[in-house]
HTML snippet that shows the backbone in 3Dmol.js (N, CA, C, O; Angstrom):
<script src="https://3Dmol.org/build/3Dmol-min.js"></script>
<div id="view" style="width:600px;height:400px;position:relative"></div>
<script>
const pdb = `
ATOM      1  N   MET A   1       0.836  -1.174   0.000  1.00  0.00           N
ATOM      2  CA  MET A   1       0.000   0.000   0.000  1.00  0.00           C
ATOM      3  C   MET A   1       0.886   1.244   0.000  1.00  0.00           C
ATOM      4  O   MET A   1       1.951   1.274   0.616  1.00  0.00           O
ATOM      5  N   GLU A   2       0.418   2.254  -0.700  1.00  0.00           N
ATOM      6  CA  GLU A   2       1.095   3.544  -0.648  1.00  0.00           C
ATOM      7  C   GLU A   2       0.319   4.428   0.322  1.00  0.00           C
ATOM      8  O   GLU A   2      -0.905   4.536   0.239  1.00  0.00           O
ATOM      9  N   LEU A   3       1.030   5.043   1.221  1.00  0.00           N
ATOM     10  CA  LEU A   3       0.418   5.887   2.243  1.00  0.00           C
ATOM     11  C   LEU A   3       0.892   7.317   2.038  1.00  0.00           C
ATOM     12  O   LEU A   3       2.090   7.577   1.926  1.00  0.00           O
ATOM     13  N   ARG A   4      -0.067   8.246   1.989  1.00  0.00           N
ATOM     14  CA  ARG A   4       0.242   9.674   1.861  1.00  0.00           C
ATOM     15  C   ARG A   4      -0.413  10.394   3.022  1.00  0.00           C
ATOM     16  O   ARG A   4      -1.605  10.234   3.282  1.00  0.00           O
ATOM     17  N   ILE A   5       0.390  11.193   3.718  1.00  0.00           N
ATOM     18  CA  ILE A   5      -0.106  11.923   4.880  1.00  0.00           C
ATOM     19  C   ILE A   5       0.127  13.407   4.644  1.00  0.00           C
ATOM     20  O   ILE A   5       1.260  13.847   4.448  1.00  0.00           O
ATOM     21  N   GLY A   6      -0.949  14.167   4.664  1.00  0.00           N
ATOM     22  CA  GLY A   6      -0.849  15.616   4.565  1.00  0.00           C
ATOM     23  C   GLY A   6      -0.586  16.181   5.945  1.00  0.00           C
ATOM     24  O   GLY A   6      -1.311  15.883   6.894  1.00  0.00           O
ATOM     25  N   ILE A   7       0.450  16.999   6.057  1.00  0.00           N
ATOM     26  CA  ILE A   7       0.850  17.547   7.349  1.00  0.00           C
ATOM     27  C   ILE A   7       0.744  19.068   7.299  1.00  0.00           C
ATOM     28  O   ILE A   7       1.232  19.713   6.372  1.00  0.00           O
ATOM     29  N   GLN A   8       0.103  19.616   8.309  1.00  0.00           N
ATOM     30  CA  GLN A   8      -0.113  21.057   8.403  1.00  0.00           C
ATOM     31  C   GLN A   8       1.219  21.801   8.388  1.00  0.00           C
ATOM     32  O   GLN A   8       2.168  21.396   9.060  1.00  0.00           O
ATOM     33  N   HIS A   9       1.287  22.886   7.624  1.00  0.00           N
ATOM     34  CA  HIS A   9       2.461  23.759   7.502  1.00  0.00           C
ATOM     35  C   HIS A   9       3.662  23.056   6.867  1.00  0.00           C
ATOM     36  O   HIS A   9       4.791  23.528   7.006  1.00  0.00           O
ATOM     37  N   ALA A  10       3.442  21.948   6.180  1.00  0.00           N
ATOM     38  CA  ALA A  10       4.521  21.265   5.465  1.00  0.00           C
ATOM     39  C   ALA A  10       4.296  21.468   3.967  1.00  0.00           C
ATOM     40  O   ALA A  10       3.169  21.327   3.492  1.00  0.00           O
ATOM     41  N   PRO A  11       5.342  21.794   3.221  1.00  0.00           N
ATOM     42  CA  PRO A  11       5.160  22.057   1.792  1.00  0.00           C
ATOM     43  C   PRO A  11       4.819  20.811   0.975  1.00  0.00           C
ATOM     44  O   PRO A  11       4.238  20.918  -0.105  1.00  0.00           O
ATOM     45  N   ARG A  12       5.176  19.635   1.484  1.00  0.00           N
ATOM     46  CA  ARG A  12       4.899  18.389   0.761  1.00  0.00           C
ATOM     47  C   ARG A  12       4.297  17.372   1.705  1.00  0.00           C
ATOM     48  O   ARG A  12       4.454  17.454   2.923  1.00  0.00           O
ATOM     49  N   GLU A  13       3.607  16.413   1.117  1.00  0.00           N
ATOM     50  CA  GLU A  13       3.038  15.344   1.924  1.00  0.00           C
ATOM     51  C   GLU A  13       4.093  14.279   2.198  1.00  0.00           C
ATOM     52  O   GLU A  13       5.073  14.161   1.462  1.00  0.00           O
ATOM     53  N   LEU A  14       3.890  13.513   3.249  1.00  0.00           N
ATOM     54  CA  LEU A  14       4.762  12.398   3.592  1.00  0.00           C
ATOM     55  C   LEU A  14       4.234  11.184   2.844  1.00  0.00           C
ATOM     56  O   LEU A  14       3.079  10.801   3.029  1.00  0.00           O
ATOM     57  N   THR A  15       5.062  10.572   1.999  1.00  0.00           N
ATOM     58  CA  THR A  15       4.638   9.450   1.164  1.00  0.00           C
ATOM     59  C   THR A  15       5.605   8.292   1.333  1.00  0.00           C
ATOM     60  O   THR A  15       6.822   8.467   1.272  1.00  0.00           O
ATOM     61  N   PHE A  16       5.045   7.097   1.547  1.00  0.00           N
ATOM     62  CA  PHE A  16       5.872   5.902   1.647  1.00  0.00           C
ATOM     63  C   PHE A  16       5.029   4.661   1.416  1.00  0.00           C
ATOM     64  O   PHE A  16       3.799   4.713   1.461  1.00  0.00           O
ATOM     65  N   GLU A  17       5.705   3.536   1.167  1.00  0.00           N
ATOM     66  CA  GLU A  17       5.054   2.242   0.972  1.00  0.00           C
ATOM     67  C   GLU A  17       5.009   1.516   2.308  1.00  0.00           C
ATOM     68  O   GLU A  17       5.956   1.586   3.092  1.00  0.00           O
ATOM     69  N   THR A  18       3.908   0.820   2.564  1.00  0.00           N
ATOM     70  CA  THR A  18       3.767   0.072   3.804  1.00  0.00           C
ATOM     71  C   THR A  18       3.131  -1.281   3.530  1.00  0.00           C
ATOM     72  O   THR A  18       2.405  -1.453   2.551  1.00  0.00           O
ATOM     73  N   GLU A  19       3.408  -2.228   4.397  1.00  0.00           N
ATOM     74  CA  GLU A  19       2.824  -3.561   4.282  1.00  0.00           C
ATOM     75  C   GLU A  19       1.508  -3.663   5.042  1.00  0.00           C
ATOM     76  O   GLU A  19       0.809  -4.670   4.930  1.00  0.00           O
ATOM     77  N   GLN A  20       1.159  -2.636   5.814  1.00  0.00           N
ATOM     78  CA  GLN A  20      -0.094  -2.642   6.564  1.00  0.00           C
ATOM     79  C   GLN A  20      -1.277  -2.565   5.607  1.00  0.00           C
ATOM     80  O   GLN A  20      -1.179  -1.977   4.530  1.00  0.00           O
ATOM     81  N   SER A  21      -2.386  -3.158   6.006  1.00  0.00           N
ATOM     82  CA  SER A  21      -3.594  -3.099   5.186  1.00  0.00           C
ATOM     83  C   SER A  21      -4.266  -1.738   5.349  1.00  0.00           C
ATOM     84  O   SER A  21      -4.015  -1.017   6.315  1.00  0.00           O
ATOM     85  N   ALA A  22      -5.117  -1.403   4.396  1.00  0.00           N
ATOM     86  CA  ALA A  22      -5.860  -0.144   4.464  1.00  0.00           C
ATOM     87  C   ALA A  22      -6.741  -0.115   5.703  1.00  0.00           C
ATOM     88  O   ALA A  22      -6.893   0.930   6.335  1.00  0.00           O
ATOM     89  N   GLU A  23      -7.320  -1.252   6.051  1.00  0.00           N
ATOM     90  CA  GLU A  23      -8.186  -1.335   7.228  1.00  0.00           C
ATOM     91  C   GLU A  23      -7.407  -1.081   8.509  1.00  0.00           C
ATOM     92  O   GLU A  23      -7.891  -0.388   9.405  1.00  0.00           O
ATOM     93  N   ALA A  24      -6.198  -1.638   8.603  1.00  0.00           N
ATOM     94  CA  ALA A  24      -5.371  -1.449   9.800  1.00  0.00           C
ATOM     95  C   ALA A  24      -4.960   0.017   9.957  1.00  0.00           C
ATOM     96  O   ALA A  24      -4.955   0.550  11.067  1.00  0.00           O
ATOM     97  N   ILE A  25      -4.620   0.655   8.858  1.00  0.00           N
ATOM     98  CA  ILE A  25      -4.230   2.066   8.910  1.00  0.00           C
ATOM     99  C   ILE A  25      -5.417   2.928   9.307  1.00  0.00           C
ATOM    100  O   ILE A  25      -5.288   3.826  10.139  1.00  0.00           O
ATOM    101  N   GLU A  26      -6.573   2.655   8.711  1.00  0.00           N
ATOM    102  CA  GLU A  26      -7.774   3.420   9.045  1.00  0.00           C
ATOM    103  C   GLU A  26      -8.126   3.271  10.520  1.00  0.00           C
ATOM    104  O   GLU A  26      -8.468   4.252  11.180  1.00  0.00           O
ATOM    105  N   LYS A  27      -8.042   2.059  11.033  1.00  0.00           N
ATOM    106  CA  LYS A  27      -8.343   1.808  12.447  1.00  0.00           C
ATOM    107  C   LYS A  27      -7.359   2.554  13.348  1.00  0.00           C
ATOM    108  O   LYS A  27      -7.759   3.163  14.340  1.00  0.00           O
ATOM    109  N   GLN A  28      -6.078   2.505  13.001  1.00  0.00           N
ATOM    110  CA  GLN A  28      -5.044   3.174  13.791  1.00  0.00           C
ATOM    111  C   GLN A  28      -5.281   4.682  13.852  1.00  0.00           C
ATOM    112  O   GLN A  28      -5.184   5.283  14.922  1.00  0.00           O
ATOM    113  N   VAL A  29      -5.588   5.290  12.716  1.00  0.00           N
ATOM    114  CA  VAL A  29      -5.815   6.735  12.664  1.00  0.00           C
ATOM    115  C   VAL A  29      -7.080   7.104  13.427  1.00  0.00           C
ATOM    116  O   VAL A  29      -7.096   8.072  14.188  1.00  0.00           O
ATOM    117  N   GLN A  30      -8.130   6.334  13.222  1.00  0.00           N
ATOM    118  CA  GLN A  30      -9.394   6.610  13.907  1.00  0.00           C
ATOM    119  C   GLN A  30      -9.235   6.510  15.422  1.00  0.00           C
ATOM    120  O   GLN A  30      -9.739   7.365  16.151  1.00  0.00           O
ATOM    121  N   GLU A  31      -8.544   5.479  15.906  1.00  0.00           N
ATOM    122  CA  GLU A  31      -8.326   5.323  17.349  1.00  0.00           C
ATOM    123  C   GLU A  31      -7.483   6.460  17.911  1.00  0.00           C
ATOM    124  O   GLU A  31      -7.722   6.915  19.030  1.00  0.00           O
ATOM    125  N   ALA A  32      -6.502   6.921  17.148  1.00  0.00           N
ATOM    126  CA  ALA A  32      -5.653   8.023  17.616  1.00  0.00           C
ATOM    127  C   ALA A  32      -6.474   9.289  17.828  1.00  0.00           C
ATOM    128  O   ALA A  32      -6.256  10.017  18.796  1.00  0.00           O
ATOM    129  N   PHE A  33      -7.407   9.550  16.935  1.00  0.00           N
ATOM    130  CA  PHE A  33      -8.246  10.743  17.077  1.00  0.00           C
ATOM    131  C   PHE A  33      -9.283  10.576  18.174  1.00  0.00           C
ATOM    132  O   PHE A  33      -9.575  11.532  18.893  1.00  0.00           O
ATOM    133  N   GLU A  34      -9.840   9.390  18.317  1.00  0.00           N
ATOM    134  CA  GLU A  34     -10.846   9.149  19.355  1.00  0.00           C
ATOM    135  C   GLU A  34     -10.246   9.193  20.756  1.00  0.00           C
ATOM    136  O   GLU A  34     -10.888   9.665  21.695  1.00  0.00           O
ATOM    137  N   ASN A  35      -9.015   8.702  20.899  1.00  0.00           N
ATOM    138  CA  ASN A  35      -8.371   8.600  22.213  1.00  0.00           C
ATOM    139  C   ASN A  35      -7.415   9.749  22.507  1.00  0.00           C
ATOM    140  O   ASN A  35      -6.719   9.726  23.521  1.00  0.00           O
ATOM    141  N   ASP A  36      -7.373  10.749  21.638  1.00  0.00           N
ATOM    142  CA  ASP A  36      -6.462  11.890  21.800  1.00  0.00           C
ATOM    143  C   ASP A  36      -5.007  11.461  21.959  1.00  0.00           C
ATOM    144  O   ASP A  36      -4.267  12.035  22.759  1.00  0.00           O
ATOM    145  N   THR A  37      -4.605  10.456  21.198  1.00  0.00           N
ATOM    146  CA  THR A  37      -3.214  10.012  21.189  1.00  0.00           C
ATOM    147  C   THR A  37      -2.367  11.110  20.535  1.00  0.00           C
ATOM    148  O   THR A  37      -2.694  11.551  19.433  1.00  0.00           O
ATOM    149  N   PRO A  38      -1.288  11.560  21.186  1.00  0.00           N
ATOM    150  CA  PRO A  38      -0.532  12.694  20.646  1.00  0.00           C
ATOM    151  C   PRO A  38       0.264  12.383  19.374  1.00  0.00           C
ATOM    152  O   PRO A  38       0.483  13.277  18.556  1.00  0.00           O
ATOM    153  N   LEU A  39       0.700  11.133  19.196  1.00  0.00           N
ATOM    154  CA  LEU A  39       1.509  10.782  18.031  1.00  0.00           C
ATOM    155  C   LEU A  39       0.919   9.593  17.286  1.00  0.00           C
ATOM    156  O   LEU A  39       0.423   8.644  17.892  1.00  0.00           O
ATOM    157  N   LEU A  40       0.981   9.664  15.962  1.00  0.00           N
ATOM    158  CA  LEU A  40       0.643   8.522  15.122  1.00  0.00           C
ATOM    159  C   LEU A  40       1.954   7.874  14.707  1.00  0.00           C
ATOM    160  O   LEU A  40       2.902   8.567  14.337  1.00  0.00           O
ATOM    161  N   ARG A  41       2.012   6.557  14.767  1.00  0.00           N
ATOM    162  CA  ARG A  41       3.239   5.829  14.437  1.00  0.00           C
ATOM    163  C   ARG A  41       2.979   4.957  13.217  1.00  0.00           C
ATOM    164  O   ARG A  41       2.059   4.139  13.210  1.00  0.00           O
ATOM    165  N   PHE A  42       3.792   5.138  12.194  1.00  0.00           N
ATOM    166  CA  PHE A  42       3.679   4.356  10.972  1.00  0.00           C
ATOM    167  C   PHE A  42       5.018   3.690  10.687  1.00  0.00           C
ATOM    168  O   PHE A  42       6.071   4.244  11.003  1.00  0.00           O
ATOM    169  N   VAL A  43       4.978   2.507  10.090  1.00  0.00           N
ATOM    170  CA  VAL A  43       6.188   1.775   9.715  1.00  0.00           C
ATOM    171  C   VAL A  43       6.094   1.463   8.227  1.00  0.00           C
ATOM    172  O   VAL A  43       5.093   0.917   7.762  1.00  0.00           O
ATOM    173  N   ASP A  44       7.143   1.814   7.481  1.00  0.00           N
ATOM    174  CA  ASP A  44       7.113   1.533   6.050  1.00  0.00           C
ATOM    175  C   ASP A  44       7.626   0.127   5.764  1.00  0.00           C
ATOM    176  O   ASP A  44       7.986  -0.607   6.685  1.00  0.00           O
ATOM    177  N   ASP A  45       7.657  -0.246   4.491  1.00  0.00           N
ATOM    178  CA  ASP A  45       8.051  -1.603   4.123  1.00  0.00           C
ATOM    179  C   ASP A  45       9.547  -1.861   4.295  1.00  0.00           C
ATOM    180  O   ASP A  45       9.994  -3.000   4.163  1.00  0.00           O
ATOM    181  N   LYS A  46      10.324  -0.819   4.587  1.00  0.00           N
ATOM    182  CA  LYS A  46      11.755  -0.975   4.872  1.00  0.00           C
ATOM    183  C   LYS A  46      12.036  -0.884   6.365  1.00  0.00           C
ATOM    184  O   LYS A  46      13.188  -0.793   6.788  1.00  0.00           O
ATOM    185  N   ARG A  47      10.973  -0.908   7.155  1.00  0.00           N
ATOM    186  CA  ARG A  47      11.025  -0.868   8.624  1.00  0.00           C
ATOM    187  C   ARG A  47      11.465   0.483   9.179  1.00  0.00           C
ATOM    188  O   ARG A  47      11.921   0.563  10.320  1.00  0.00           O
ATOM    189  N   HIS A  48      11.335   1.546   8.384  1.00  0.00           N
ATOM    190  CA  HIS A  48      11.560   2.894   8.907  1.00  0.00           C
ATOM    191  C   HIS A  48      10.314   3.310   9.678  1.00  0.00           C
ATOM    192  O   HIS A  48       9.193   3.005   9.269  1.00  0.00           O
ATOM    193  N   VAL A  49      10.510   4.003  10.789  1.00  0.00           N
ATOM    194  CA  VAL A  49       9.395   4.428  11.636  1.00  0.00           C
ATOM    195  C   VAL A  49       9.168   5.927  11.452  1.00  0.00           C
ATOM    196  O   VAL A  49      10.110   6.719  11.478  1.00  0.00           O
ATOM    197  N   TYR A  50       7.900   6.301  11.266  1.00  0.00           N
ATOM    198  CA  TYR A  50       7.511   7.697  11.127  1.00  0.00           C
ATOM    199  C   TYR A  50       6.568   8.039  12.265  1.00  0.00           C
ATOM    200  O   TYR A  50       5.562   7.359  12.471  1.00  0.00           O
ATOM    201  N   LEU A  51       6.889   9.091  13.005  1.00  0.00           N
ATOM    202  CA  LEU A  51       6.020   9.584  14.069  1.00  0.00           C
ATOM    203  C   LEU A  51       5.473  10.932  13.623  1.00  0.00           C
ATOM    204  O   LEU A  51       6.229  11.851  13.309  1.00  0.00           O
ATOM    205  N   VAL A  52       4.149  11.037  13.599  1.00  0.00           N
ATOM    206  CA  VAL A  52       3.496  12.257  13.135  1.00  0.00           C
ATOM    207  C   VAL A  52       2.593  12.768  14.244  1.00  0.00           C
ATOM    208  O   VAL A  52       1.796  12.015  14.803  1.00  0.00           O
ATOM    209  N   GLN A  53       2.718  14.034  14.554  1.00  0.00           N
ATOM    210  CA  GLN A  53       1.881  14.638  15.587  1.00  0.00           C
ATOM    211  C   GLN A  53       0.430  14.642  15.108  1.00  0.00           C
ATOM    212  O   GLN A  53       0.132  15.148  14.026  1.00  0.00           O
ATOM    213  N   ARG A  54      -0.458  14.087  15.902  1.00  0.00           N
ATOM    214  CA  ARG A  54      -1.870  13.942  15.528  1.00  0.00           C
ATOM    215  C   ARG A  54      -2.495  15.275  15.148  1.00  0.00           C
ATOM    216  O   ARG A  54      -3.248  15.349  14.178  1.00  0.00           O
ATOM    217  N   GLU A  55      -2.195  16.320  15.893  1.00  0.00           N
ATOM    218  CA  GLU A  55      -2.795  17.631  15.641  1.00  0.00           C
ATOM    219  C   GLU A  55      -2.381  18.221  14.293  1.00  0.00           C
ATOM    220  O   GLU A  55      -3.053  19.116  13.780  1.00  0.00           O
ATOM    221  N   SER A  56      -1.289  17.731  13.717  1.00  0.00           N
ATOM    222  CA  SER A  56      -0.794  18.264  12.448  1.00  0.00           C
ATOM    223  C   SER A  56      -1.315  17.510  11.229  1.00  0.00           C
ATOM    224  O   SER A  56      -1.091  17.942  10.098  1.00  0.00           O
ATOM    225  N   VAL A  57      -1.999  16.406  11.438  1.00  0.00           N
ATOM    226  CA  VAL A  57      -2.474  15.583  10.327  1.00  0.00           C
ATOM    227  C   VAL A  57      -3.681  16.248   9.670  1.00  0.00           C
ATOM    228  O   VAL A  57      -4.688  16.519  10.325  1.00  0.00           O
ATOM    229  N   LEU A  58      -3.564  16.507   8.372  1.00  0.00           N
ATOM    230  CA  LEU A  58      -4.676  17.074   7.610  1.00  0.00           C
ATOM    231  C   LEU A  58      -5.486  15.975   6.931  1.00  0.00           C
ATOM    232  O   LEU A  58      -6.716  16.022   6.908  1.00  0.00           O
ATOM    233  N   TYR A  59      -4.785  14.985   6.380  1.00  0.00           N
ATOM    234  CA  TYR A  59      -5.461  13.856   5.735  1.00  0.00           C
ATOM    235  C   TYR A  59      -4.516  12.667   5.655  1.00  0.00           C
ATOM    236  O   TYR A  59      -3.296  12.814   5.727  1.00  0.00           O
ATOM    237  N   VAL A  60      -5.104  11.494   5.506  1.00  0.00           N
ATOM    238  CA  VAL A  60      -4.348  10.262   5.291  1.00  0.00           C
ATOM    239  C   VAL A  60      -4.971   9.581   4.081  1.00  0.00           C
ATOM    240  O   VAL A  60      -6.165   9.282   4.074  1.00  0.00           O
ATOM    241  N   GLU A  61      -4.163   9.340   3.067  1.00  0.00           N
ATOM    242  CA  GLU A  61      -4.639   8.702   1.841  1.00  0.00           C
ATOM    243  C   GLU A  61      -3.938   7.359   1.686  1.00  0.00           C
ATOM    244  O   GLU A  61      -2.711   7.277   1.744  1.00  0.00           O
ATOM    245  N   VAL A  62      -4.725   6.316   1.488  1.00  0.00           N
ATOM    246  CA  VAL A  62      -4.182   4.974   1.297  1.00  0.00           C
ATOM    247  C   VAL A  62      -4.583   4.512  -0.095  1.00  0.00           C
ATOM    248  O   VAL A  62      -5.769   4.486  -0.426  1.00  0.00           O
ATOM    249  N   THR A  63      -3.598   4.148  -0.912  1.00  0.00           N
ATOM    250  CA  THR A  63      -3.887   3.655  -2.255  1.00  0.00           C
ATOM    251  C   THR A  63      -3.170   2.341  -2.482  1.00  0.00           C
ATOM    252  O   THR A  63      -2.051   2.124  -2.016  1.00  0.00           O
ATOM    253  N   ARG A  64      -3.837   1.488  -3.200  1.00  0.00           N
ATOM    254  CA  ARG A  64      -3.206   0.217  -3.562  1.00  0.00           C
ATOM    255  C   ARG A  64      -2.181   0.497  -4.649  1.00  0.00           C
ATOM    256  O   ARG A  64      -2.406   1.313  -5.543  1.00  0.00           O
ATOM    257  N   GLU A  65      -1.064  -0.186  -4.556  1.00  0.00           N
ATOM    258  CA  GLU A  65      -0.008   0.012  -5.537  1.00  0.00           C
ATOM    259  C   GLU A  65      -0.432  -0.637  -6.845  1.00  0.00           C
ATOM    260  O   GLU A  65      -0.741  -1.827  -6.887  1.00  0.00           O
ATOM    261  N   GLN A  66      -0.444   0.151  -7.907  1.00  0.00           N
ATOM    262  CA  GLN A  66      -0.814  -0.377  -9.208  1.00  0.00           C
ATOM    263  C   GLN A  66       0.427  -0.881  -9.918  1.00  0.00           C
ATOM    264  O   GLN A  66       1.524  -0.346  -9.758  1.00  0.00           O
ATOM    265  N   GLN A  67       0.224  -1.926 -10.706  1.00  0.00           N
ATOM    266  CA  GLN A  67       1.345  -2.434 -11.478  1.00  0.00           C
ATOM    267  C   GLN A  67       1.710  -1.405 -12.536  1.00  0.00           C
ATOM    268  O   GLN A  67       0.842  -0.823 -13.187  1.00  0.00           O
ATOM    269  N   ARG A  68       2.982  -1.197 -12.692  1.00  0.00           N
ATOM    270  CA  ARG A  68       3.437  -0.230 -13.688  1.00  0.00           C
ATOM    271  C   ARG A  68       3.303  -0.843 -15.077  1.00  0.00           C
ATOM    272  O   ARG A  68       3.665  -1.998 -15.305  1.00  0.00           O
ATOM    273  N   ARG A  69       2.783  -0.053 -15.983  1.00  0.00           N
ATOM    274  CA  ARG A  69       2.601  -0.530 -17.346  1.00  0.00           C
ATOM    275  C   ARG A  69       3.851  -0.234 -18.155  1.00  0.00           C
ATOM    276  O   ARG A  69       4.463   0.828 -18.036  1.00  0.00           O
ATOM    277  N   VAL A  70       4.204  -1.191 -18.968  1.00  0.00           N
ATOM    278  CA  VAL A  70       5.346  -1.022 -19.853  1.00  0.00           C
ATOM    279  C   VAL A  70       4.797  -0.982 -21.267  1.00  0.00           C
ATOM    280  O   VAL A  70       4.073  -1.885 -21.688  1.00  0.00           O
ATOM    281  N   GLY A  71       5.136   0.046 -21.982  1.00  0.00           N
ATOM    282  CA  GLY A  71       4.636   0.165 -23.349  1.00  0.00           C
ATOM    283  C   GLY A  71       5.774   0.422 -24.314  1.00  0.00           C
ATOM    284  O   GLY A  71       6.835   0.926 -23.944  1.00  0.00           O
ATOM    285  N   PHE A  72       5.530   0.068 -25.535  1.00  0.00           N
ATOM    286  CA  PHE A  72       6.528   0.276 -26.572  1.00  0.00           C
ATOM    287  C   PHE A  72       5.896   1.101 -27.679  1.00  0.00           C
ATOM    288  O   PHE A  72       4.761   0.852 -28.085  1.00  0.00           O
ATOM    289  N   ILE A  73       6.633   2.073 -28.156  1.00  0.00           N
ATOM    290  CA  ILE A  73       6.151   2.923 -29.238  1.00  0.00           C
ATOM    291  C   ILE A  73       6.811   2.453 -30.521  1.00  0.00           C
ATOM    292  O   ILE A  73       8.030   2.293 -30.586  1.00  0.00           O
ATOM    293  N   ALA A  74       5.993   2.235 -31.538  1.00  0.00           N
ATOM    294  CA  ALA A  74       6.528   1.743 -32.815  1.00  0.00           C
ATOM    295  C   ALA A  74       6.808   2.884 -33.755  1.00  0.00           C
ATOM    296  O   ALA A  74       7.262   2.661 -34.878  1.00  0.00           O
TER     297      ALA A  74
END
`;
const viewer = $3Dmol.createViewer("view");
viewer.addModel(pdb, "pdb");
viewer.setStyle({}, {cartoon: {color: "spectrum"}});
viewer.zoomTo();
viewer.render();
</script>
């Protein structure tokens, strides 16, 4: 899955690949907002850890990775 997180006052979004399911990410984000958890913790597919302040999160977008198309021009 590709995960994109919009962060307040940041010029670019945080984007990375993760092995977590879309449902697991949605549950994690929802629980963080319901329980006033100060930090959201994400782990990418290379085991890098990202900590994002909950109050700074504008949006979280989860997309399935599409297979890249290879084309040839004649």
